[in-house]
C-alpha positions as CSV (number, residue, x, y, z in Angstrom):
1,M,9.6,-79.6,50.6
2,S,7.0,-82.0,51.9
3,S,7.9,-85.3,53.5
4,Q,6.2,-87.1,50.6
5,E,8.7,-85.7,48.1
6,K,11.9,-86.8,49.8
7,P,11.7,-90.5,49.0
8,A,11.5,-89.6,45.2
9,L,14.9,-87.9,45.6
10,I,16.7,-90.3,47.9
11,G,14.7,-93.5,47.6
12,P,16.0,-96.9,46.8
13,G,15.0,-96.6,43.1
14,P,17.1,-93.5,42.3
15,L,20.0,-94.8,44.4
16,A,19.9,-98.2,42.6
17,G,20.0,-96.4,39.3
18,L,22.9,-94.2,40.3
19,G,25.0,-97.2,41.4
20,A,24.3,-99.1,38.2
21,F,25.4,-96.2,35.9
22,I,28.6,-95.5,37.8
23,F,29.4,-99.2,37.7
24,W,28.8,-99.3,33.9
25,G,30.9,-96.2,33.4
26,F,34.0,-97.9,34.5
27,F,33.2,-101.3,33.0
28,G,35.3,-100.8,29.9
29,L,38.4,-100.9,32.1
30,Y,37.5,-104.5,33.0
31,F,36.9,-105.6,29.4
32,K,40.4,-104.4,28.5
33,Q,41.7,-106.8,31.1
34,V,39.9,-109.8,29.5
35,A,40.8,-108.8,25.9
36,F,42.9,-112.0,25.7
37,A,39.6,-113.7,24.9
38,T,37.3,-113.1,21.9
39,P,34.2,-111.0,22.3
40,L,31.9,-114.1,22.0
41,E,33.9,-116.0,24.6
42,I,33.7,-113.1,26.9
43,L,30.0,-112.8,26.4
44,S,29.5,-116.5,27.0
45,H,31.4,-116.3,30.3
46,R,29.3,-113.3,31.3
47,I,26.2,-115.4,30.7
48,V,27.3,-118.6,32.4
49,W,28.8,-117.0,35.5
50,S,26.0,-114.6,35.9
51,A,23.5,-117.5,35.8
52,L,25.4,-119.3,38.6
53,L,25.7,-116.2,40.7
54,T,22.1,-115.1,40.4
55,L,21.0,-118.7,41.2
56,L,23.0,-118.5,44.4
57,L,21.4,-115.2,45.2
58,V,17.9,-116.5,44.6
59,F,18.5,-119.1,47.4
60,V,20.5,-117.0,49.7
61,L,18.1,-114.1,49.6
62,G,15.0,-116.2,49.7
63,R,13.7,-115.4,46.2
64,R,12.6,-119.0,45.3
65,K,8.9,-118.2,45.5
66,K,9.4,-115.2,43.2
67,L,11.3,-117.3,40.8
68,L,8.6,-119.9,40.7
69,E,6.0,-117.2,40.1
70,L,8.1,-116.0,37.1
71,I,8.6,-119.3,35.4
72,S,4.9,-120.3,35.9
73,S,3.9,-117.7,33.4
74,A,4.6,-118.4,29.8
75,R,4.1,-114.8,28.9
76,T,6.6,-113.6,31.4
77,V,9.2,-116.2,30.3
78,G,8.6,-115.1,26.7
79,L,9.2,-111.5,27.6
80,L,12.3,-112.3,29.6
81,F,13.6,-114.3,26.7
82,L,13.2,-111.3,24.5
83,S,14.9,-109.0,27.0
84,S,17.7,-111.5,27.3
85,L,18.4,-111.4,23.6
86,L,18.3,-107.6,23.7
87,V,20.8,-107.3,26.6
88,A,23.0,-110.0,25.2
89,G,23.2,-108.0,21.9
90,N,24.1,-104.9,23.9
91,W,26.8,-106.7,25.9
92,L,28.4,-108.2,22.8
93,L,28.4,-104.9,20.9
94,Y,30.0,-103.0,23.9
95,I,32.6,-105.7,24.4
96,W,33.6,-105.5,20.7
97,A,33.6,-101.7,20.8
98,V,35.9,-101.4,23.8
99,N,38.4,-103.9,22.5
100,N,38.4,-102.5,19.0
101,A,39.1,-98.8,19.6
102,H,35.4,-97.7,19.5
103,A,34.9,-96.9,23.2
104,L,34.5,-93.2,22.4
105,E,31.6,-94.1,20.0
106,A,30.2,-96.4,22.6
107,S,30.1,-93.5,25.1
108,L,28.1,-91.5,22.4
109,G,25.6,-94.3,22.3
110,Y,25.0,-94.0,26.0
111,Y,24.8,-90.2,25.7
112,I,21.9,-90.5,23.3
113,M,20.2,-93.3,25.2
114,P,18.2,-90.8,27.4
115,L,16.6,-89.5,24.3
116,I,15.9,-93.0,23.0
117,M,14.3,-93.8,26.3
118,L,12.3,-90.6,26.2
119,I,10.9,-91.6,22.8
120,L,10.2,-95.1,24.0
121,G,8.6,-93.8,27.1
122,R,6.2,-91.8,24.9
123,I,5.4,-94.7,22.7
124,F,5.0,-97.5,25.3
125,F,4.1,-95.6,28.6
126,A,2.3,-92.5,27.2
127,E,4.8,-90.2,28.9
128,K,4.2,-86.9,27.2
129,L,6.9,-85.0,25.2
130,N,6.7,-81.2,25.5
131,R,8.1,-78.8,22.9
132,I,11.5,-78.4,24.7
133,Q,12.0,-82.2,24.9
134,I,11.2,-82.6,21.1
135,I,13.8,-79.8,20.4
136,S,16.4,-81.6,22.5
137,V,15.8,-84.9,20.6
138,L,16.3,-83.1,17.3
139,I,19.5,-81.4,18.4
140,C,21.0,-84.7,19.5
141,A,19.9,-86.3,16.3
142,A,21.7,-83.5,14.4
143,G,24.8,-84.4,16.4
144,V,24.6,-88.1,15.4
145,L,24.0,-87.1,11.7
146,N,27.1,-84.9,11.9
147,L,29.3,-88.0,12.1
148,L,27.5,-89.4,9.1
149,V,28.4,-86.3,7.2
150,F,32.1,-86.3,8.3
151,Y,32.8,-90.1,7.9
152,G,30.2,-91.1,5.4
153,N,28.6,-93.8,7.6
154,M,26.3,-93.9,10.5
155,P,27.8,-94.4,14.0
156,W,26.2,-97.8,14.2
157,V,27.9,-98.8,17.5
158,A,26.3,-95.7,19.2
159,V,22.9,-96.3,17.6
160,G,22.9,-100.0,18.3
161,L,23.9,-99.8,21.9
162,S,21.3,-97.1,22.8
163,T,18.5,-98.8,20.9
164,L,19.2,-102.3,22.3
165,F,19.4,-101.2,25.8
166,G,16.4,-98.8,25.5
167,F,14.2,-101.6,24.4
168,Y,15.6,-103.8,27.1
169,G,14.5,-101.2,29.7
170,V,11.0,-101.2,28.1
171,I,10.6,-105.0,28.3
172,R,11.8,-105.0,31.9
173,K,9.3,-102.4,32.9
174,F,6.6,-104.5,31.4
175,V,7.7,-107.6,33.4
176,P,6.5,-107.9,37.0
177,A,9.8,-109.5,37.9
178,D,11.9,-109.5,41.0
179,P,15.3,-108.1,39.7
180,I,17.4,-111.0,40.9
181,A,15.0,-113.7,39.8
182,G,14.4,-112.0,36.5
183,L,18.1,-111.7,35.7
184,F,18.5,-115.4,36.6
185,V,15.8,-116.4,34.1
186,E,17.3,-114.2,31.4
187,C,20.8,-115.7,32.0
188,I,19.5,-119.3,32.2
189,L,17.6,-118.9,29.0
190,L,20.9,-117.9,27.3
191,T,23.1,-120.4,29.0
192,P,22.5,-123.3,26.6
193,F,23.7,-121.1,23.7
194,A,26.7,-119.9,25.8
195,L,27.7,-123.4,26.9
196,G,27.3,-124.6,23.3
197,Y,29.7,-122.0,22.1
198,L,32.2,-122.6,24.8
199,G,32.0,-126.3,24.0
200,W,32.7,-125.6,20.4
201,L,35.7,-123.5,21.3
202,T,37.1,-126.3,23.5
203,Y,36.6,-128.8,20.6
204,Q,38.4,-126.4,18.3
205,G,41.2,-125.9,20.8
206,D,40.6,-122.2,20.9
207,M,39.3,-121.9,24.5
208,T,41.3,-119.4,26.6
209,F,39.6,-120.3,30.0
210,G,41.8,-122.9,31.7
211,H,44.6,-122.5,29.3
212,I,46.4,-119.2,30.1
213,G,46.6,-118.7,33.9
214,R,44.7,-118.5,37.1
215,V,44.5,-114.8,37.1
216,E,43.0,-114.8,33.6
217,D,40.5,-117.5,34.7
218,A,39.5,-115.4,37.7
219,L,38.9,-112.4,35.6
220,L,36.6,-114.3,33.3
221,I,34.7,-115.7,36.4
222,G,34.5,-112.2,37.8
223,L,32.4,-111.2,34.8
224,G,29.5,-112.7,36.6
225,V,29.8,-110.3,39.5
226,C,30.5,-107.3,37.2
227,T,27.5,-108.2,35.1
228,T,25.0,-109.1,37.8
229,A,25.5,-106.2,40.2
230,P,24.6,-103.3,37.9
231,L,21.9,-105.1,36.0
232,V,20.1,-106.0,39.3
233,L,20.3,-102.4,40.3
234,F,19.0,-101.2,36.9
235,A,16.1,-103.6,36.8
236,F,15.1,-102.5,40.3
237,A,15.4,-98.8,39.4
238,A,13.4,-99.4,36.1
239,R,10.4,-100.6,38.2
240,N,10.6,-98.0,40.9
241,M,11.1,-94.7,39.2
242,K,9.8,-92.8,36.2
243,F,11.2,-94.1,32.9
244,S,12.3,-90.7,31.6
245,A,13.8,-89.9,34.9
246,L,15.9,-93.1,34.7
247,G,17.1,-91.9,31.3
248,L,18.1,-88.5,32.7
249,M,20.2,-90.2,35.5
250,Q,22.2,-92.3,33.0
251,Y,24.3,-89.3,31.8
252,L,26.8,-90.3,34.4
253,N,27.6,-93.5,32.6
254,P,28.7,-92.1,29.2
255,T,30.6,-89.2,30.9
256,I,32.8,-91.7,32.7
257,Q,33.1,-93.7,29.5
258,F,34.1,-90.6,27.6
259,F,37.0,-89.7,29.9
260,V,38.1,-93.4,30.1
261,A,38.2,-93.6,26.3
262,V,40.1,-90.4,25.7
263,L,42.3,-90.2,28.8
264,I,43.1,-93.8,29.5
265,F,42.5,-95.7,26.2
266,G,44.0,-92.8,24.2
267,E,41.3,-92.8,21.5
268,I,41.4,-89.8,19.2
269,F,38.9,-87.0,19.8
270,T,38.6,-85.3,16.3
271,E,37.0,-82.1,15.3
272,A,34.0,-84.1,14.0
273,H,33.6,-85.7,17.4
274,M,33.9,-82.2,19.0
275,I,30.9,-80.9,17.0
276,T,28.9,-84.1,17.6
277,Y,29.5,-84.1,21.3
278,A,28.8,-80.3,21.6
279,L,25.4,-80.8,19.9
280,V,24.6,-83.9,22.0
281,W,25.6,-82.1,25.3
282,F,23.6,-79.0,24.3
283,G,20.6,-81.1,23.5
284,L,20.9,-83.0,26.8
285,G,21.5,-79.8,28.6
286,I,18.2,-78.4,27.4
287,F,16.5,-81.7,28.3
288,T,18.0,-81.6,31.8
289,W,17.0,-78.0,32.4
290,D,13.5,-78.7,31.3
291,N,13.2,-81.7,33.7
292,L,14.6,-79.7,36.6
293,R,12.2,-76.8,35.8
294,T,9.2,-79.1,35.6
295,A,10.2,-80.8,38.9
296,R,10.4,-77.4,40.6
297,Q,7.0,-76.4,39.3
298,N,5.4,-79.7,40.5
299,R,6.9,-79.2,43.9
300,A,5.6,-75.6,44.1
301,K,2.0,-76.8,43.2
302,S,2.0,-79.6,45.9
């Protein structure tokens, strides 16, 4: 192996992606701890506390110049506003899923995300799909359709999570944004909506923050750290590694989510789920084998 290849395997981009997906895998456990609040209140706290934390990081880490560069471009701000809406939708759907016994379906969404990202990589970044990759996409699609046949409805949580975050990754790859400054802009663009909702809850007397206990308040504040850390890692990875490779790495996230949903949350794993997951895992296995085979061939040629 040449010295030029090693950074691709152990460089900061792949390491950042790995850290992000492990963090997200266990995130459902945290949402169970804040289930005393409604999904919209939890989302609002994620936005507000993440905005404050990323603002602090911008100053502490000397990213003010990068922030000014971002907000000086109307196009960049517009793209970040679009990405903020996409990630907020992903956050809200996942919060609802975990606290309404759909964590298993959420894990399915993150399993099919690599294939969504593969398709989006082909559409937006001209990353070629070979015959084996197309077959893997079709097999995973059959797995998703299996649940439609068994239950009579599409697993919308799974499809929604994967699609929203897939497009979020596309937008962030288009934006020449520092990860921390970019996340701050995303959060600050959403903050007026979050504060407006929290103000409405206060007016209605339904706000949980400040009305239950210090531990509960601390957990809601902690959403800022739990949100900021993996998203900064992901944004950095998205700009420093191949998009389809980033999708390949994310298998770790739904695997952790799967075991958390079944072994800790006690969600039922039915025969229909077994067939669906078998098809998805088989499709992803083919996809993974093809990526590894291609990587070996490229190393042999260099």
